[in-house]
Each structure stands twice: as C-alpha cells, then as structure tokens.
C-alpha positions as a Python dict, from the first residue, in 0.01 Angstrom:
ca = {
    (1, 'M'): (0, 0, 0),
    (2, 'T'): (139, 265, 229),
    (3, 'T'): (124, 37, 533),
    (4, 'S'): (304, -249, 359),
    (5, 'A'): (568, -17, 216),
    (6, 'T'): (648, 147, 550),
    (7, 'P'): (855, -140, 699),
    (8, 'I'): (1055, -164, 376),
    (9, 'R'): (1118, 210, 371),
    (10, 'T'): (1215, 205, 738),
    (11, 'E'): (1457, -83, 684),
    (12, 'I'): (1612, 85, 381),
    (13, 'L'): (1669, 402, 583),
    (14, 'T'): (1814, 203, 875),
    (15, 'L'): (2042, 9, 641),
    (16, 'W'): (2147, 331, 470),
    (17, 'R'): (2236, 503, 799),
    (18, 'L'): (2444, 201, 895),
    (19, 'S'): (2604, 145, 555),
    (20, 'W'): (2683, 482, 402),
    (21, 'P'): (2981, 549, 632),
    (22, 'V'): (3101, 196, 552),
    (23, 'L'): (3065, 279, 183),
    (24, 'V'): (3270, 597, 212),
    (25, 'G'): (3531, 411, 416),
    (26, 'Q'): (3548, 121, 168),
    (27, 'L'): (3577, 361, -125),
    (28, 'A'): (3859, 543, 51),
    (29, 'T'): (4038, 216, 125),
    (30, 'V'): (4009, 90, -232),
    (31, 'G'): (4092, 439, -347),
    (32, 'M'): (4445, 379, -223),
    (33, 'G'): (4487, 113, -491),
    (34, 'V'): (4325, 341, -749),
    (35, 'V'): (4575, 614, -663),
    (36, 'D'): (4866, 370, -693),
    (37, 'V'): (4761, 240, -1035),
    (38, 'A'): (4669, 585, -1168),
    (39, 'M'): (4996, 746, -1059),
    (40, 'T'): (5221, 475, -1198),
    (41, 'G'): (5012, 475, -1517),
    (42, 'H'): (5154, 821, -1582),
    (43, 'V'): (5514, 714, -1520),
    (44, 'S'): (5556, 431, -1771),
    (45, 'A'): (5386, 115, -1896),
    (46, 'E'): (5657, -92, -1724),
    (47, 'E'): (5600, 70, -1384),
    (48, 'L'): (5225, 34, -1430),
    (49, 'A'): (5271, -336, -1510),
    (50, 'A'): (5491, -379, -1201),
    (51, 'V'): (5242, -217, -964),
    (52, 'S'): (4955, -397, -1140),
    (53, 'L'): (5108, -739, -1082),
    (54, 'G'): (5215, -651, -729),
    (55, 'T'): (4866, -523, -657),
    (56, 'A'): (4717, -844, -799),
    (57, 'V'): (4900, -1052, -536),
    (58, 'W'): (4844, -793, -264),
    (59, 'S'): (4471, -774, -337),
    (60, 'I'): (4428, -1151, -320),
    (61, 'V'): (4599, -1171, 18),
    (62, 'L'): (4439, -854, 154),
    (63, 'V'): (4083, -957, 68),
    (64, 'T'): (4141, -1308, 204),
    (65, 'V'): (4251, -1154, 535),
    (66, 'M'): (3946, -927, 525),
    (67, 'G'): (3713, -1222, 478),
    (68, 'T'): (3881, -1434, 745),
    (69, 'M'): (3844, -1150, 994),
    (70, 'M'): (3471, -1104, 921),
    (71, 'A'): (3388, -1367, 1183),
    (72, 'I'): (3403, -1094, 1447),
    (73, 'N'): (3121, -909, 1266),
    (74, 'T'): (2869, -1188, 1305),
    (75, 'V'): (2990, -1288, 1654),
    (76, 'V'): (2951, -936, 1796),
    (77, 'A'): (2624, -878, 1606),
    (78, 'H'): (2471, -1189, 1765),
    (79, 'E'): (2598, -1088, 2109),
    (80, 'M'): (2458, -738, 2073),
    (81, 'G'): (2125, -870, 1946),
    (82, 'A'): (2100, -1102, 2245),
    (83, 'A'): (2202, -816, 2483),
    (84, 'R'): (2513, -1010, 2596),
    (85, 'H'): (2723, -694, 2612),
    (86, 'D'): (2958, -838, 2874),
    (87, 'Q'): (3082, -1102, 2628),
    (88, 'V'): (3182, -856, 2357),
    (89, 'P'): (3516, -736, 2510),
    (90, 'H'): (3654, -1091, 2530),
    (91, 'S'): (3553, -1159, 2169),
    (92, 'V'): (3719, -839, 2049),
    (93, 'R'): (4045, -905, 2234),
    (94, 'Q'): (4068, -1254, 2090),
    (95, 'A'): (3979, -1124, 1744),
    (96, 'M'): (4277, -887, 1767),
    (97, 'W'): (4510, -1177, 1850),
    (98, 'K'): (4357, -1366, 1560),
    (99, 'G'): (4414, -1065, 1334),
    (100, 'L'): (4781, -1049, 1429),
    (101, 'L'): (4820, -1421, 1355),
    (102, 'V'): (4631, -1407, 1026),
    (103, 'G'): (4814, -1092, 914),
    (104, 'T'): (5156, -1241, 986),
    (105, 'V'): (5077, -1562, 797),
    (106, 'A'): (4943, -1351, 510),
    (107, 'M'): (5264, -1147, 501),
    (108, 'L'): (5473, -1463, 463),
    (109, 'F'): (5239, -1604, 200),
    (110, 'A'): (5244, -1281, -5),
    (111, 'N'): (5623, -1289, -20),
    (112, 'L'): (5621, -1653, -132),
    (113, 'C'): (5381, -1562, -413),
    (114, 'T'): (5647, -1341, -574),
    (115, 'L'): (5824, -1659, -687),
    (116, 'L'): (5549, -1691, -949),
    (117, 'F'): (5668, -1377, -1126),
    (118, 'D'): (5974, -1562, -1257),
    (119, 'H'): (5764, -1830, -1426),
    (120, 'V'): (5490, -1647, -1617),
    (121, 'G'): (5690, -1506, -1907),
    (122, 'L'): (5742, -1158, -1764),
    (123, 'D'): (6024, -926, -1860),
    (124, 'A'): (6296, -968, -1596),
    (125, 'H'): (6289, -599, -1499),
    (126, 'V'): (5908, -594, -1458),
    (127, 'A'): (5921, -917, -1252),
    (128, 'A'): (6186, -773, -1020),
    (129, 'R'): (5993, -450, -970),
    (130, 'A'): (5666, -635, -905),
    (131, 'S'): (5839, -857, -647),
    (132, 'L'): (5984, -555, -469),
    (133, 'V'): (5639, -395, -455),
    (134, 'V'): (5498, -704, -282),
    (135, 'H'): (5792, -733, -40),
    (136, 'V'): (5746, -376, 76),
    (137, 'I'): (5367, -361, 86),
    (138, 'S'): (5335, -693, 276),
    (139, 'V'): (5483, -528, 586),
    (140, 'G'): (5143, -366, 643),
    (141, 'L'): (4949, -695, 660),
    (142, 'P'): (4986, -768, 1036),
    (143, 'A'): (4852, -419, 1108),
    (144, 'F'): (4570, -473, 863),
    (145, 'G'): (4465, -797, 1035),
    (146, 'V'): (4432, -626, 1375),
    (147, 'Y'): (4264, -325, 1214),
    (148, 'R'): (3997, -547, 1058),
    (149, 'A'): (3922, -699, 1398),
    (150, 'L'): (3846, -352, 1534),
    (151, 'Y'): (3668, -264, 1210),
    (152, 'G'): (3427, -557, 1251),
    (153, 'Y'): (3373, -475, 1618),
    (154, 'T'): (3285, -111, 1563),
    (155, 'T'): (3061, -191, 1265),
    (156, 'S'): (2866, -452, 1461),
    (157, 'I'): (2785, -212, 1744),
    (158, 'N'): (2646, 33, 1484),
    (159, 'Q'): (2946, 270, 1505),
    (160, 'T'): (3035, 303, 1137),
    (161, 'K'): (3137, 668, 1109),
    (162, 'P'): (3479, 617, 1277),
    (163, 'I'): (3588, 373, 1007),
    (164, 'M'): (3479, 624, 744),
    (165, 'W'): (3692, 906, 884),
    (166, 'I'): (3989, 680, 945),
    (167, 'A'): (3975, 547, 588),
    (168, 'I'): (3953, 900, 447),
    (169, 'F'): (4254, 996, 656),
    (170, 'G'): (4438, 690, 524),
    (171, 'L'): (4353, 780, 163),
    (172, 'L'): (4480, 1136, 205),
    (173, 'Y'): (4800, 1006, 362),
    (174, 'N'): (4845, 746, 88),
    (175, 'T'): (4786, 1001, -189),
    (176, 'L'): (5035, 1250, -46),
    (177, 'V'): (5312, 999, 23),
    (178, 'S'): (5260, 824, -312),
    (179, 'W'): (5284, 1157, -495),
    (180, 'L'): (5605, 1242, -312),
    (181, 'L'): (5771, 906, -369),
    (182, 'V'): (5637, 799, -711),
    (183, 'F'): (5738, 1120, -887),
    (184, 'G'): (6018, 1232, -653),
    (185, 'E'): (5852, 1559, -555),
    (186, 'L'): (5989, 1811, -301),
    (187, 'G'): (6331, 1650, -296),
    (188, 'F'): (6213, 1295, -217),
    (189, 'P'): (6363, 1006, -418),
    (190, 'R'): (6179, 905, -737),
    (191, 'L'): (6079, 545, -655),
    (192, 'G'): (5794, 477, -899),
    (193, 'A'): (5591, 169, -809),
    (194, 'V'): (5790, 108, -490),
    (195, 'G'): (5684, 450, -363),
    (196, 'C'): (5321, 336, -379),
    (197, 'A'): (5410, 25, -178),
    (198, 'I'): (5579, 229, 94),
    (199, 'A'): (5279, 463, 118),
    (200, 'T'): (5029, 178, 145),
    (201, 'A'): (5224, -30, 398),
    (202, 'S'): (5293, 262, 630),
    (203, 'G'): (4932, 377, 587),
    (204, 'M'): (4803, 44, 723),
    (205, 'W'): (5002, 86, 1044),
    (206, 'L'): (4893, 448, 1076),
    (207, 'M'): (4525, 355, 1035),
    (208, 'L'): (4556, 89, 1306),
    (209, 'G'): (4707, 345, 1541),
    (210, 'V'): (4425, 592, 1477),
    (211, 'M'): (4162, 319, 1526),
    (212, 'L'): (4312, 219, 1862),
    (213, 'W'): (4318, 582, 1970),
    (214, 'W'): (3955, 629, 1862),
    (215, 'V'): (3823, 324, 2051),
    (216, 'R'): (4007, 434, 2365),
    (217, 'R'): (3876, 787, 2339),
    (218, 'S'): (3512, 762, 2227),
    (219, 'P'): (3235, 713, 2487),
    (220, 'A'): (3037, 505, 2234),
    (221, 'Y'): (3254, 205, 2320),
    (222, 'R'): (3226, 222, 2698),
    (223, 'M'): (2953, -45, 2731),
    (224, 'T'): (3167, -298, 2542),
    (225, 'Y'): (3514, -147, 2601),
    (226, 'P'): (3777, -414, 2516),
    (227, 'F'): (4088, -247, 2662),
    (228, 'D'): (4004, -241, 3032),
    (229, 'R'): (4255, -523, 3089),
    (230, 'F'): (4519, -725, 2910),
    (231, 'E'): (4420, -1072, 2794),
    (232, 'G'): (4651, -1321, 2628),
    (233, 'P'): (4551, -1536, 2334),
    (234, 'D'): (4283, -1798, 2403),
    (235, 'A'): (4334, -2092, 2166),
    (236, 'A'): (3974, -2208, 2200),
    (237, 'A'): (3823, -1866, 2123),
    (238, 'I'): (4062, -1799, 1835),
    (239, 'G'): (4000, -2148, 1697),
    (240, 'S'): (3624, -2094, 1710),
    (241, 'M'): (3651, -1767, 1518),
    (242, 'L'): (3890, -1925, 1268),
    (243, 'R'): (3640, -2203, 1200),
    (244, 'L'): (3378, -1937, 1136),
    (245, 'G'): (3604, -1698, 947),
    (246, 'L'): (3822, -1924, 733),
    (247, 'P'): (3535, -2029, 504),
    (248, 'I'): (3462, -1658, 448),
    (249, 'G'): (3830, -1601, 374),
    (250, 'V'): (3834, -1891, 130),
    (251, 'T'): (3517, -1752, -31),
    (252, 'Y'): (3681, -1415, -84),
    (253, 'F'): (3999, -1586, -201),
    (254, 'A'): (3811, -1790, -460),
    (255, 'E'): (3675, -1479, -629),
    (256, 'V'): (3968, -1242, -597),
    (257, 'S'): (4232, -1503, -679),
    (258, 'A'): (4047, -1580, -1001),
    (259, 'F'): (4085, -1214, -1099),
    (260, 'G'): (4446, -1206, -980),
    (261, 'L'): (4547, -1527, -1154),
    (262, 'I'): (4416, -1382, -1477),
    (263, 'S'): (4675, -1103, -1442),
    (264, 'L'): (4947, -1367, -1437),
    (265, 'L'): (4797, -1569, -1723),
    (266, 'V'): (4760, -1270, -1957),
    (267, 'A'): (5108, -1141, -1871),
    (268, 'R'): (5244, -1348, -2160),
    (269, 'Y'): (5062, -1117, -2401),
    (270, 'G'): (5257, -810, -2286),
    (271, 'V'): (5221, -505, -2067),
    (272, 'V'): (4922, -364, -2261),
    (273, 'Q'): (4699, -663, -2187),
    (274, 'V'): (4800, -703, -1823),
    (275, 'S'): (4782, -328, -1754),
    (276, 'A'): (4437, -297, -1915),
    (277, 'H'): (4312, -597, -1721),
    (278, 'Q'): (4439, -451, -1394),
    (279, 'I'): (4288, -109, -1461),
    (280, 'A'): (3949, -259, -1545),
    (281, 'L'): (3971, -483, -1239),
    (282, 'N'): (4078, -193, -1021),
    (283, 'F'): (3782, 20, -1123),
    (284, 'A'): (3541, -273, -1098),
    (285, 'S'): (3670, -332, -744),
    (286, 'L'): (3608, 34, -664),
    (287, 'V'): (3248, 12, -787),
    (288, 'F'): (3204, -320, -602),
    (289, 'M'): (3237, -127, -276),
    (290, 'L'): (2877, -10, -324),
    (291, 'P'): (2706, -349, -284),
    (292, 'L'): (2978, -472, -48),
    (293, 'S'): (2914, -187, 195),
    (294, 'F'): (2543, -260, 206),
    (295, 'A'): (2626, -629, 245),
    (296, 'I'): (2840, -553, 553),
    (297, 'G'): (2557, -349, 700),
    (298, 'M'): (2310, -624, 614),
    (299, 'L'): (2529, -885, 786),
    (300, 'T'): (2505, -676, 1103),
    (301, 'R'): (2128, -634, 1069),
    (302, 'V'): (2065, -1006, 1002),
    (303, 'G'): (2302, -1109, 1282),
    (304, 'Q'): (2133, -880, 1533),
    (305, 'A'): (1789, -1009, 1432),
    (306, 'M'): (1902, -1370, 1478),
    (307, 'G'): (2062, -1278, 1812),
    (308, 'E'): (1722, -1146, 1919),
    (309, 'G'): (1566, -1477, 1811),
    (310, 'D'): (1360, -1325, 1527),
    (311, 'P'): (1423, -1526, 1205),
    (312, 'V'): (1125, -1366, 1029),
    (313, 'R'): (1280, -1021, 1060),
    (314, 'A'): (1620, -1164, 964),
    (315, 'R'): (1475, -1287, 633),
    (316, 'F'): (1298, -955, 576),
    (317, 'V'): (1606, -737, 632),
    (318, 'G'): (1811, -976, 418),
    (319, 'W'): (1585, -940, 116),
    (320, 'V'): (1561, -563, 158),
    (321, 'G'): (1941, -552, 155),
    (322, 'V'): (1953, -762, -161),
    (323, 'G'): (1711, -521, -329),
    (324, 'V'): (1920, -218, -232),
    (325, 'S'): (2238, -384, -361),
    (326, 'L'): (2070, -470, -691),
    (327, 'T'): (1955, -111, -737),
    (328, 'F'): (2305, 23, -698),
    (329, 'G'): (2439, -257, -918),
    (330, 'A'): (2212, -144, -1202),
    (331, 'L'): (2322, 219, -1164),
    (332, 'A'): (2687, 113, -1160),
    (333, 'A'): (2641, -90, -1479),
    (334, 'L'): (2500, 212, -1663),
    (335, 'F'): (2778, 439, -1538),
    (336, 'I'): (3057, 204, -1645),
    (337, 'A'): (2906, 141, -1988),
    (338, 'I'): (2858, 512, -2060),
    (339, 'F'): (3188, 646, -1925),
    (340, 'R'): (3427, 357, -2000),
    (341, 'W'): (3655, 567, -2225),
    (342, 'E'): (3679, 848, -1970),
    (343, 'I'): (3760, 594, -1698),
    (344, 'A'): (4039, 443, -1908),
    (345, 'A'): (4187, 786, -1983),
    (346, 'A'): (4187, 878, -1614),
    (347, 'Y'): (4411, 579, -1539),
    (348, 'T'): (4663, 592, -1821),
    (349, 'S'): (4782, 811, -2106),
    (350, 'D'): (4885, 511, -2321),
    (351, 'P'): (4636, 489, -2617),
    (352, 'A'): (4679, 113, -2659),
    (353, 'V'): (4608, 45, -2291),
    (354, 'Q'): (4310, 282, -2304),
    (355, 'Q'): (4153, 93, -2593),
    (356, 'V'): (4178, -251, -2433),
    (357, 'T'): (4065, -113, -2095),
    (358, 'A'): (3750, 42, -2243),
    (359, 'H'): (3667, -292, -2406),
    (360, 'L'): (3709, -486, -2081),
    (361, 'L'): (3499, -233, -1889),
    (362, 'L'): (3200, -341, -2097),
    (363, 'F'): (3225, -682, -1934),
    (364, 'A'): (3262, -514, -1595),
    (365, 'A'): (2934, -333, -1661),
    (366, 'L'): (2772, -659, -1766),
    (367, 'F'): (2842, -843, -1440),
    (368, 'Q'): (2738, -566, -1199),
    (369, 'L'): (2391, -710, -1130),
    (370, 'S'): (2512, -1063, -1064),
    (371, 'D'): (2805, -934, -857),
    (372, 'A'): (2571, -722, -642),
    (373, 'T'): (2338, -1019, -595),
    (374, 'Q'): (2605, -1269, -496),
    (375, 'V'): (2776, -1044, -240),
    (376, 'A'): (2444, -945, -79),
    (377, 'T'): (2305, -1297, -50),
    (378, 'A'): (2638, -1435, 74),
    (379, 'S'): (2650, -1173, 352),
    (380, 'A'): (2289, -1245, 449),
    (381, 'I'): (2379, -1614, 484),
    (382, 'R'): (2678, -1524, 704),
    (383, 'G'): (2446, -1325, 927),
    (384, 'Y'): (2303, -1663, 1029),
    (385, 'Q'): (2658, -1772, 1122),
    (386, 'V'): (2657, -2010, 825),
    (387, 'T'): (2975, -1973, 620),
    (388, 'R'): (3052, -2299, 439),
    (389, 'P'): (2782, -2303, 164),
    (390, 'P'): (2897, -1966, 20),
    (391, 'M'): (3253, -2099, 23),
    (392, 'V'): (3161, -2410, -176),
    (393, 'I'): (2951, -2211, -424),
    (394, 'Q'): (3228, -1956, -486),
    (395, 'L'): (3495, -2222, -527),
    (396, 'V'): (3285, -2412, -780),
    (397, 'S'): (3186, -2096, -968),
    (398, 'F'): (3528, -1937, -1000),
    (399, 'W'): (3774, -2225, -992),
    (400, 'G'): (3548, -2491, -1140),
    (401, 'L'): (3383, -2278, -1409),
    (402, 'S'): (3538, -1933, -1460),
    (403, 'L'): (3907, -2017, -1481),
    (404, 'P'): (3870, -2325, -1704),
    (405, 'L'): (3638, -2137, -1940),
    (406, 'G'): (3868, -1835, -1935),
    (407, 'C'): (4171, -2049, -2017),
    (408, 'V'): (3991, -2208, -2311),
    (409, 'L'): (3880, -1873, -2453),
    (410, 'G'): (4174, -1658, -2346),
    (411, 'L'): (4461, -1896, -2421),
    (412, 'A'): (4302, -2117, -2691),
    (413, 'P'): (4517, -2422, -2606),
    (414, 'Q'): (4574, -2640, -2911),
    (415, 'W'): (4518, -2963, -2717),
    (416, 'F'): (4157, -2865, -2631),
    (417, 'P'): (3902, -2962, -2901),
    (418, 'W'): (3675, -2655, -2869),
    (419, 'T'): (3869, -2328, -2873),
    (420, 'P'): (3845, -2001, -3068),
    (421, 'A'): (4057, -1965, -3381),
    (422, 'A'): (4292, -1729, -3197),
    (423, 'P'): (4340, -1657, -2825),
    (424, 'M'): (4094, -1396, -2701),
    (425, 'E'): (4353, -1290, -2440),
    (426, 'A'): (4208, -1088, -2150),
    (427, 'T'): (3862, -1075, -2313),
    (428, 'G'): (3824, -1453, -2292),
    (429, 'F'): (3895, -1451, -1921),
    (430, 'W'): (3643, -1174, -1858),
    (431, 'I'): (3374, -1376, -2037),
    (432, 'G'): (3449, -1656, -1790),
    (433, 'L'): (3415, -1412, -1499),
    (434, 'V'): (3072, -1295, -1618),
    (435, 'F'): (2959, -1657, -1637),
    (436, 'A'): (3094, -1744, -1290),
    (437, 'L'): (2933, -1444, -1119),
    (438, 'T'): (2598, -1528, -1275),
    (439, 'V'): (2614, -1888, -1155),
    (440, 'A'): (2721, -1777, -805),
    (441, 'A'): (2436, -1524, -785),
    (442, 'V'): (2172, -1784, -873),
    (443, 'L'): (2303, -2047, -632),
    (444, 'L'): (2352, -1807, -340),
    (445, 'T'): (2005, -1660, -384),
    (446, 'W'): (1858, -2011, -365),
    (447, 'Q'): (2073, -2095, -61),
    (448, 'F'): (1971, -1779, 126),
    (449, 'E'): (1599, -1835, 77),
    (450, 'K'): (1631, -2201, 174),
    (451, 'L'): (1823, -2116, 492),
    (452, 'A'): (1588, -1832, 588),
    (453, 'R'): (1280, -2054, 557),
    (454, 'Q'): (1451, -2331, 753),
    (455, 'R'): (1530, -2096, 1043),
    (456, 'I'): (1171, -1969, 1046),
    (457, 'R'): (1036, -2325, 1064),
    (458, 'E'): (1278, -2406, 1346),
    (459, 'G'): (1160, -2096, 1531),
    (460, 'V'): (796, -2197, 1495),
    (461, 'V'): (869, -2549, 1622),
    (462, 'K'): (1064, -2409, 1917),
    (463, 'A'): (779, -2174, 2006),
    (464, 'L'): (524, -2456, 1992),
    (465, 'V'): (738, -2684, 2209),
    (466, 'S'): (796, -2417, 2471),
}
C-alpha cells in the first residue's frame, strides 16, 4: 500500500509546487473583476449593471485570448521535456508576436460587441455606460495577449512564482486605482464603472512591463532567454501556434460566451436579475481558478512527459491531476452552499439582488464537481498537443445543449411546446449550465482515457519496431 501510494503522493506534491503560485496568480487576476463588481455594487444598481454587462463582454474576449495563447504552454513543455532548450527562444518570440496580433483583433472585436447593448432591451443610460466600460477596458487587450505568451513560457519552464507576484501586484494596483476613481477619493473624479475600466486596462499594460523586466533580470531564464536578439514575425511559426491555439480559444469561448450571453438574455428582466447573475458568475469564476490552476500545471506535466517520450507517465500524471481538481471542486461546492448569503452580501447591499444571487449560487455549488472534471481532463488532452476534440465537446455542450435548454426554461417562449408556466429567468439558464457542464465532464473524461491508451499502444509498437 505504501509503495503504490508513494508515486501518487510524489506527483501530488510536484503538481502542488508547480500549481500553487499559478493559483494565487489566477485568483489575483480574477480578483480584479471581483473588486470591480463589488465596488460598483456599493455605488448603485445601475452602475453595477453597467460594469456587469461590460465585464460579461470583456470576460468572453479575455478568456478567448487566454485560451488561444495557451499553445505556447504545450509547445514549450514538449521542447523542455525533449531537452530542446535551444528551440524555446524562437517559440517564445513568435508567441509574443502572436499575442500582439490576437490581442489587437480581440480589442476590435470587443468594441464591436457593444453594438449588442442597444438591442437587448436595456435602459439607454445603462447601455451607454456598459459600452463605455468596454471601450476603455479593451485598450488593455494587446498587452494582455503578449503577457499571456510570457505567462505560458514561464509556467512551462517550471517558473510559476513570478506570475504569482506580478498578479498580486496587479491586483493591488487595480484595487487602489479603482477605489480612487470609482468613488472619487483624494480629489480624483468620481467615475463609477468607468473608473474600474481605467484601472483594469492600465493594469494590463503595467503587468506586461513588470513581466518583461522580470524575464530580463532573473537568471532562471538564461538557458532559454528569448531576448538575446530581435526577431520579426514568422508567418509559419505563428500559423502553427494559431492552429494549435485557436481550438483552445474556441473551447474557452464556447463556455464563457454561454455565461456571457445569458447576461444579455436576462437583461430584459431588469437590473436585479442581470446583476445577480453577474455576481454569481463572478464568484463562480473566482472559485474556478482552483481547478484551472491545477489544470495549467497538469498541462505542463503531461506535455513534459510526452516530450520525454513517456506516455505511461503522461497518463498517470493526468489522472492524478484530475483527482486533485475533483477534491478541490468538492470543497468549493460545500463552501459556496454554506456561505452563499454572506457571499451575496459582500458584493452588494441591495436586498433584492442579494436574494436572487444566493439562489443562483446554489447552482454554482452544484456544478463544481463537473466543472473541475471538465477543465482538468481538457488540459490533460491538450498536454498531448490535441486540441480539437475538447473544442467540439464544449461547443456541443454549451451551444448545442446549455443555451437552448436555458432559453426554453429561462424565457419560456410561447412558440415552444414544452416550457414552464412562467419564465424561470436567470434560474432557467443556470439549470442549462449545470446540464452542459455535466455532459462536457463525461465526454472529456472518456476522450482523455481513450487518447492516453492510444498513445501508450503507439509507444509500445514503436519500441517493438525499433
């Protein structure tokens, strides 16, 4: 028993050492959005609705960029596992060019999305404020794209503490500037939701600057140092990483856009429904950083194992990572269920918003296990440099199942033969989300095990042939 448990314990400790700084960094990054929503929640329901809708669009675009840039994680992990250290600098330089391109396209797309605010039944003032939030905050997206290239690089060479400290610095900066500009403290103008946007956008550029300074300064990067010379964009290298990263971006988009679109669909029911939905989503996103951080560490571990040509170990570390994610998912579910009223009160002082938020948080607690499973198994699959199956599964789950079911339950359209007697509003959409995450978790678990066994068989055949 002790002998068999030792490799599992060792892998858990290795994964923990790699992932806990990522976790702190991810929590700090998402904490910026938490700060924005919480601060505006104590200004007015209208300002909270404006920042909630602006954040819905921003989150969709931001997470899509994050996913698209994750190609560098698996590329560098494979190169490190295969001891091809000389190839890493070129990959990082091209990933930075890719990040600038992806971030710029994302900035343009985010601004186009504000046209939707005029067609979803919003109050004209709330729509205008939400649009302004997106216009301002989108300025940070090019910086974020380049930052995520360096983020993936440093994570994949097992240097995760820098991203933790940089994210904490960014959170402190965001909190201070938001406080000054949202409430007009110390003589600064009182800008409300727009103050949050200014803090977040400028914080993205500041974090990129600190990351560049850190990579240039730290000796940990000398073996794979990417800034020893200037290198222009290489269309072939960028195209290769786009082919690997775009399916991940689409995967992230499928899930996050489903949540974001719900914000627009429930907007017709007033600021209480949309604000409660956004608060519940915001906190669920914060908790989601637990399994996501272990999934990022697991992607590195699986990628390095495959780079070393060891598919058996890749499968082993993948399943250990899934188990760790599930454990934290169960703890998160209990926490949300027990403290849902306290969570709601921390975000807003409006009693009506608090009541709906506490109700929606029950559904957030319900899907923690399936959410932890699907993000862990999807990252394990990406560690094999396989990205399209998770994309297809997420698209089918969220856009083929969750949104249609949510529309039927939440909107109760009269033309559909099987609908509730009255629209369930935000609750109906959250029931659809629980269903979609469960389906995605089952399918991705099956896909991971199938892929892992296939790679092991291929390794055995290769060994016999050689």
